[in-house]
VORO-614822 format. One record per residue: residue number from 1; y, z, x of N, C-alpha, C in turn. Coordinates in Angstrom, 2 decimals, always signed. Each point is the difference from the previous one (the first is absolute). Example, Ala and Ser with C-alpha at 12.3 -4.5 7.8 and 13.67 -1.06 7.14 Angstrom:
REM VORO-614822
<1, <-5.69, +7.80, +13.19>, <+1.19, +0.00, -0.89>, <+1.20, +0.00, +0.90>>
<2, <+1.05, -0.72, -0.35>, <+1.19, +0.06, +0.82>, <+1.09, +0.73, -0.77>>
//
This chain:
REM VORO-614822
<1, <+79.32, +47.28, +124.24>, <-0.10, +1.46, +0.07>, <-1.20, +0.68, -0.45>>
<2, <-0.92, +0.56, +0.84>, <-1.14, +0.57, -0.28>, <+0.08, +1.31, -0.26>>
<3, <-0.74, +0.41, -0.78>, <-0.06, +1.53, -0.45>, <-0.92, +0.69, +0.94>>
<4, <+0.41, +0.95, +0.84>, <-0.94, +0.72, +0.85>, <-0.37, +1.25, -0.66>>
<5, <-1.13, +0.35, +0.00>, <-0.48, +1.28, -0.59>, <+0.28, +1.03, +1.22>>
<6, <+0.39, +1.27, -0.74>, <+0.44, +1.19, +1.10>, <-1.17, +0.16, +0.77>>
<7, <+0.33, +0.42, +1.27>, <-1.01, +0.51, +0.91>, <-0.90, +1.15, -0.46>>
<8, <-1.28, -0.02, +0.22>, <-0.68, +1.01, -0.59>, <+0.07, +1.23, +1.14>>
<9, <+0.11, +1.16, -0.90>, <+0.11, +1.10, +0.89>, <-1.28, +0.37, +0.78>>
<10, <+0.23, +0.21, +1.26>, <-1.27, +0.32, +0.79>, <-0.13, +1.51, -0.07>>
<11, <-1.21, +0.41, +0.88>, <-0.48, +1.20, -0.12>, <+0.96, +1.00, +0.49>>
<12, <+0.92, -0.34, +0.84>, <+1.00, +0.84, +0.68>, <+1.02, +0.31, -1.17>>
<13, <+0.33, -1.11, -0.70>, <+0.96, +0.36, -0.99>, <-0.30, +0.69, -1.14>>
<14, <-1.40, -0.04, -0.18>, <-0.54, +0.85, -1.19>, <-0.06, +1.59, +0.60>>
<15, <-0.31, +0.28, +1.31>, <-0.06, +1.21, +0.62>, <+1.56, +0.51, +0.00>>
<16, <+0.79, -0.77, +0.20>, <+1.50, +0.50, -0.02>, <+0.31, +0.52, -1.55>>
<17, <-0.52, -0.85, -0.81>, <+0.40, +0.35, -1.46>, <-0.82, +1.31, -0.35>>
<18, <-1.05, +0.21, +0.47>, <-0.87, +1.20, -0.35>, <+0.56, +1.20, +0.57>>
<19, <+0.56, -0.31, +1.34>, <+0.68, +1.26, +0.73>, <+1.24, +0.19, -0.75>>
<20, <+0.71, -0.91, -0.46>, <+1.46, +0.29, -0.72>, <-0.38, +0.80, -1.37>>
<21, <-1.02, -0.52, -0.67>, <-0.40, +0.71, -1.36>, <-0.49, +1.39, +0.32>>
<22, <-0.85, +0.15, +1.07>, <-0.41, +1.53, +0.38>, <+1.18, +0.86, +0.36>>
<23, <+0.96, -0.62, +0.93>, <+1.13, +0.92, +0.23>, <+0.89, +0.32, -1.18>>
<24, <+0.27, -0.93, -0.81>, <+0.76, +0.00, -1.28>, <-0.73, +1.25, -0.88>>
<25, <-1.43, -0.14, +0.01>, <-0.68, +1.00, -0.91>, <+0.19, +1.39, +0.68>>
<26, <-0.13, +0.01, +1.32>, <+0.03, +1.26, +0.67>, <+1.57, +0.63, -0.31>>
<27, <+0.73, -0.68, +0.07>, <+1.59, +0.18, -0.05>, <+0.17, +0.60, -1.29>>
<28, <-0.55, -0.74, -1.09>, <+0.21, +0.51, -1.51>, <-0.73, +1.42, -0.04>>
<29, <-1.10, +0.22, +0.56>, <-0.89, +1.16, +0.01>, <+0.89, +1.22, +0.78>>
<30, <+0.66, -0.41, +1.11>, <+0.75, +0.88, +0.70>, <+1.15, +0.60, -0.83>>
<31, <+0.63, -1.00, -0.71>, <+1.20, +0.32, -0.82>, <-0.33, +1.00, -1.16>>
<32, <-1.32, -0.34, -0.75>, <-0.49, +0.88, -0.94>, <-0.12, +1.46, +0.47>>
<33, <-0.63, +0.13, +1.22>, <-0.18, +1.36, +0.59>, <+1.36, +0.63, +0.35>>
<34, <+0.79, -0.84, +0.46>, <+1.33, +0.76, +0.34>, <+0.81, +0.40, -1.27>>
<35, <-0.10, -0.73, -1.10>, <+0.51, +0.44, -1.22>, <-0.64, +1.21, -0.56>>
<36, <-1.28, +0.07, +0.02>, <-1.06, +1.18, -0.37>, <+0.55, +1.12, +0.80>>
<37, <+0.13, -0.11, +1.29>, <+0.48, +1.07, +0.90>, <+1.16, +0.54, -0.47>>
<38, <+0.98, -0.68, -0.28>, <+1.24, +0.40, -0.25>, <-0.02, +0.77, -1.53>>
<39, <-0.71, -0.48, -0.76>, <-0.20, +0.50, -1.36>, <-0.58, +1.52, +0.27>>
<40, <-1.06, +0.07, +0.74>, <-0.55, +1.34, +0.20>, <+0.92, +0.85, +0.80>>
<41, <+0.79, -0.49, +0.99>, <+1.10, +0.83, +0.47>, <+1.01, +0.46, -1.07>>
<42, <+0.44, -0.64, -0.63>, <+0.95, +0.50, -1.01>, <-0.58, +0.91, -1.07>>
<43, <-1.19, -0.26, -0.34>, <-0.85, +0.97, -0.86>, <+0.01, +1.23, +0.65>>
<44, <-0.55, +0.06, +1.09>, <-0.09, +1.37, +0.81>, <+1.33, +0.64, +0.09>>
<45, <+1.12, -0.69, +0.34>, <+1.37, +0.60, -0.03>, <+0.29, +0.54, -1.27>>
<46, <-0.11, -0.77, -1.01>, <+0.27, +0.50, -1.32>, <-0.73, +1.21, -0.36>>
<47, <-1.22, +0.06, +0.22>, <-0.89, +1.15, -0.30>, <+0.59, +1.37, +0.97>>
<48, <+0.26, -0.22, +1.08>, <+0.47, +1.09, +0.90>, <+1.36, +0.49, -0.34>>
<49, <+0.83, -0.99, -0.52>, <+1.35, +0.59, -0.59>, <-0.10, +0.60, -1.15>>
<50, <-0.78, -0.53, -0.86>, <-0.20, +0.67, -1.45>, <-0.58, +1.35, +0.11>>
<51, <-1.14, +0.12, +0.95>, <-0.69, +1.23, +0.20>, <+1.06, +1.02, +0.61>>
<52, <+0.73, -0.38, +1.05>, <+0.94, +1.03, +0.65>, <+1.06, +0.49, -1.10>>
<53, <+0.61, -1.00, -0.71>, <+0.88, +0.32, -1.18>, <-0.57, +1.20, -0.86>>
<54, <-1.36, -0.39, -0.51>, <-0.67, +0.56, -0.91>, <-0.26, +1.55, +0.49>>
<55, <-0.36, +0.16, +1.32>, <-0.16, +1.15, +0.60>, <+1.15, +0.77, +0.06>>
<56, <+1.08, -0.66, +0.54>, <+1.23, +0.93, +0.24>, <+0.64, +0.43, -1.37>>
<57, <+0.18, -0.93, -0.80>, <+0.50, +0.33, -1.49>, <-0.94, +1.08, -0.66>>
<58, <-1.37, -0.10, -0.11>, <-0.87, +0.63, -0.57>, <+0.17, +1.61, +0.48>>
<59, <+0.02, +0.17, +1.39>, <+0.06, +1.10, +0.70>, <+1.40, +0.69, -0.48>>
<60, <+1.13, -0.72, -0.03>, <+1.42, +0.66, -0.40>, <-0.14, +0.46, -1.47>>
<61, <-0.66, -0.95, -0.88>, <+0.13, +0.44, -1.50>, <-1.02, +1.09, -0.10>>
<62, <-1.05, +0.21, +0.65>, <-1.08, +1.14, -0.02>, <+0.75, +1.35, +0.37>>
<63, <+0.82, -0.08, +1.14>, <+0.62, +1.12, +0.40>, <+1.01, +0.54, -0.84>>
<64, <+0.88, -0.72, -0.82>, <+1.00, +0.33, -0.76>, <-0.61, +0.42, -1.33>>
<65, <-0.97, -0.57, -0.47>, <-0.67, +0.28, -1.39>, <-0.78, +1.40, +0.27>>
<66, <-0.65, +0.18, +0.99>, <-0.73, +1.14, +0.34>, <+0.91, +1.11, +0.23>>
<67, <+1.05, -0.13, +0.83>, <+1.10, +1.13, +0.16>, <+0.61, +0.40, -1.37>>
<68, <+0.33, -1.09, -0.81>, <+0.54, +0.29, -1.37>, <-1.00, +0.82, -0.84>>
<69, <-1.25, -0.39, -0.11>, <-0.94, +0.61, -0.83>, <-0.14, +1.56, +0.51>>
<70, <-0.13, +0.07, +1.29>, <-0.21, +1.38, +0.64>, <+1.15, +0.92, -0.25>>
<71, <+1.16, -0.61, +0.12>, <+1.39, +0.76, -0.54>, <+0.10, +0.48, -1.36>>
<72, <-0.59, -1.02, -0.89>, <+0.32, +0.34, -1.45>, <-1.12, +1.06, -0.50>>
<73, <-1.22, -0.15, +0.55>, <-1.05, +1.01, -0.61>, <+0.42, +1.53, +0.56>>
<74, <-0.50, +0.88, -0.76>, <+0.19, +1.42, +0.21>, <-0.75, +0.40, +1.33>>
<75, <+0.55, +1.09, +0.72>, <-0.56, +0.14, +1.24>, <-1.53, +0.37, -0.04>>
<76, <-0.56, +0.60, -1.04>, <-1.34, +0.44, -0.07>, <-0.87, -1.36, -0.15>>
<77, <+0.47, -1.01, -0.41>, <-0.69, -1.25, -0.33>, <+0.02, -1.19, +1.28>>
<78, <+0.79, +0.49, +0.98>, <+0.11, -1.15, +1.14>, <-1.29, -0.20, +0.79>>
<79, <-0.69, +1.03, +0.29>, <-1.07, -0.26, +0.58>, <-1.20, -1.17, -0.81>>
<80, <-0.10, +0.28, -1.35>, <-0.77, -0.70, -0.70>, <+0.58, -1.63, -0.15>>
<81, <+1.37, +0.04, -0.03>, <+0.71, -1.22, +0.01>, <-0.41, -0.83, +1.15>>
<82, <+0.19, +0.77, +1.16>, <-0.27, -0.68, +1.42>, <-1.38, -0.50, +0.03>>
<83, <-1.09, +0.66, -0.50>, <-1.22, -0.44, +0.13>, <-0.27, -1.22, -0.68>>
<84, <+0.57, -0.09, -1.42>, <-0.09, -0.88, -0.98>, <+0.60, -1.47, +0.58>>
<85, <+1.35, +0.22, +0.69>, <+0.70, -1.05, +0.45>, <-0.88, -0.60, +1.27>>
<86, <-0.46, +0.85, +0.72>, <-0.99, -0.46, +1.16>, <-1.03, -0.81, -0.55>>
<87, <-0.81, +0.51, -0.95>, <-1.05, -0.68, -0.57>, <+0.32, -1.52, -0.48>>
<88, <+1.22, +0.03, -0.62>, <+0.49, -1.22, -0.59>, <+0.39, -1.03, +1.15>>
<89, <+0.40, +0.69, +0.96>, <+0.38, -0.93, +1.17>, <-1.12, -0.75, +0.59>>
<90, <-1.14, +0.92, +0.34>, <-1.16, -0.31, +0.59>, <-0.69, -1.17, -0.79>>
<91, <-0.12, +0.03, -1.51>, <-0.67, -0.69, -0.72>, <+0.91, -1.42, +0.05>>
<92, <+1.33, +0.18, +0.06>, <+0.88, -1.32, +0.03>, <-0.13, -0.80, +1.39>>
<93, <-0.21, +0.75, +1.09>, <-0.22, -0.60, +1.31>, <-1.43, -0.51, +0.02>>
<94, <-0.92, +0.61, -0.58>, <-1.31, -0.73, +0.11>, <-0.08, -1.29, -0.87>>
<95, <+0.66, +0.08, -1.14>, <+0.30, -1.37, -0.91>, <+0.59, -1.03, +0.97>>
<96, <+1.10, +0.32, +0.56>, <+0.73, -0.88, +0.92>, <-0.67, -0.72, +0.92>>
<97, <-0.79, +0.84, +0.77>, <-0.81, -0.47, +1.14>, <-1.23, -0.92, -0.55>>
<98, <-0.58, +0.47, -1.13>, <-0.90, -1.02, -0.64>, <+0.70, -1.39, -0.65>>
<99, <+1.16, +0.12, -0.47>, <+0.50, -1.28, -0.49>, <+0.33, -0.97, +1.24>>
<100, <+0.71, +0.80, +1.04>, <+0.26, -0.87, +1.29>, <-1.27, -0.59, +0.60>>
<101, <-1.02, +0.80, +0.16>, <-1.32, -0.51, +0.47>, <-0.58, -1.29, -0.88>>
<102, <+0.23, +0.17, -1.40>, <-0.38, -0.99, -0.74>, <+0.74, -1.34, +0.18>>
<103, <+1.24, +0.17, +0.13>, <+1.07, -1.20, +0.24>, <-0.20, -0.68, +1.35>>
<104, <-0.38, +0.74, +0.98>, <-0.33, -0.55, +1.41>, <-1.28, -0.67, -0.16>>
<105, <-0.95, +0.41, -0.76>, <-1.27, -0.70, +0.05>, <-0.10, -1.06, -1.03>>
<106, <+1.05, -0.03, -0.95>, <-0.21, -1.27, -0.98>, <+0.80, -1.03, +0.40>>
<107, <+0.63, -0.10, +1.08>, <+0.67, -1.23, +0.60>, <-1.17, -1.00, +0.32>>
<108, <+0.38, -1.32, -0.23>, <-0.90, -0.99, +0.66>, <-0.01, +0.07, +1.50>>
<109, <-1.20, -0.34, +0.56>, <+0.09, +0.00, +1.37>, <+1.01, -0.80, +0.66>>
<110, <+0.47, +0.25, +1.14>, <+0.96, -0.72, +0.73>, <-0.43, -1.19, +0.36>>
<111, <+0.81, -1.14, -0.08>, <-0.24, -1.32, +0.36>, <-1.24, -0.41, -0.67>>
<112, <-0.04, +0.19, -1.18>, <-1.19, -0.50, -0.88>, <+0.23, -1.39, -0.30>>
<113, <+1.11, -0.56, -0.16>, <+0.35, -1.47, -0.17>, <-0.37, -0.92, +1.36>>
<114, <+0.30, +0.80, +1.04>, <-0.18, -0.76, +1.28>, <-1.51, -0.21, +0.17>>
<115, <-0.75, +1.05, -0.25>, <-1.52, +0.13, +0.22>, <-0.59, -0.98, -0.99>>
<116, <+0.52, -0.11, -1.18>, <-0.58, -1.07, -1.09>, <+0.33, -1.21, +0.66>>
<117, <+0.98, -0.28, +0.37>, <+0.46, -1.51, +0.38>, <-0.95, -0.26, +1.45>>
<118, <-0.28, +0.80, +0.65>, <-0.72, -0.15, +1.25>, <-1.59, -0.29, -0.47>>
<119, <-0.39, +0.75, -1.03>, <-1.35, -0.25, -0.47>, <-0.04, -1.41, -0.62>>
<120, <+1.01, -0.33, -0.68>, <-0.07, -1.48, -0.58>, <-0.09, -0.92, +1.18>>
<121, <+0.78, +0.16, +0.96>, <-0.01, -0.98, +1.14>, <-1.36, -0.04, +0.59>>
<122, <-0.52, +1.15, +0.20>, <-1.37, +0.10, +0.77>, <-1.03, -0.85, -1.06>>
<123, <+0.09, +0.30, -1.20>, <-1.09, -0.77, -0.97>, <+0.54, -1.49, +0.21>>
<124, <+1.03, -0.36, +0.00>, <+0.33, -1.53, +0.05>, <-0.58, -0.51, +1.34>>
<125, <+0.12, +0.70, +1.02>, <-0.31, -0.42, +1.43>, <-1.46, -0.03, +0.23>>
<126, <-0.77, +0.67, -0.99>, <-1.50, -0.01, +0.13>, <-0.50, -1.21, -0.16>>
<127, <-1.11, -0.55, +0.70>, <-0.66, -1.37, -0.41>, <-0.63, +0.04, -1.06>>
<128, <+0.10, -1.15, -0.58>, <-0.63, -0.31, -1.47>, <-1.35, -0.47, +0.11>>
<129, <-0.91, +0.42, -0.79>, <-1.48, -0.39, +0.32>, <-0.18, -1.25, -0.87>>
//
């Protein structure tokens, strides 16, 4: 019984392996992209729900507190109290707007991981000197 060496892979087999590797890499990158897309969608939904709840509940609280304060102060102090309450609400609204803007800008860019992996792939595929 003779020992036959395995047949050498030809250029076609090498091209098939390269194609399978390329398709697998592309598949992995697509899966990463889809996971990041889902994360961004959930983050946006969470922000919208929390913002809606905060706005609704904040408005309810402000109306009740304002009405209570205006009723409790004497009739002669009501205009001054309304002016002060208005200024407080304006300052709070500006603060909330600035905080929301900061939160939206501080998030990492969407699909950052996918772009990083694609850059690594491009570097790997560049010809070596």
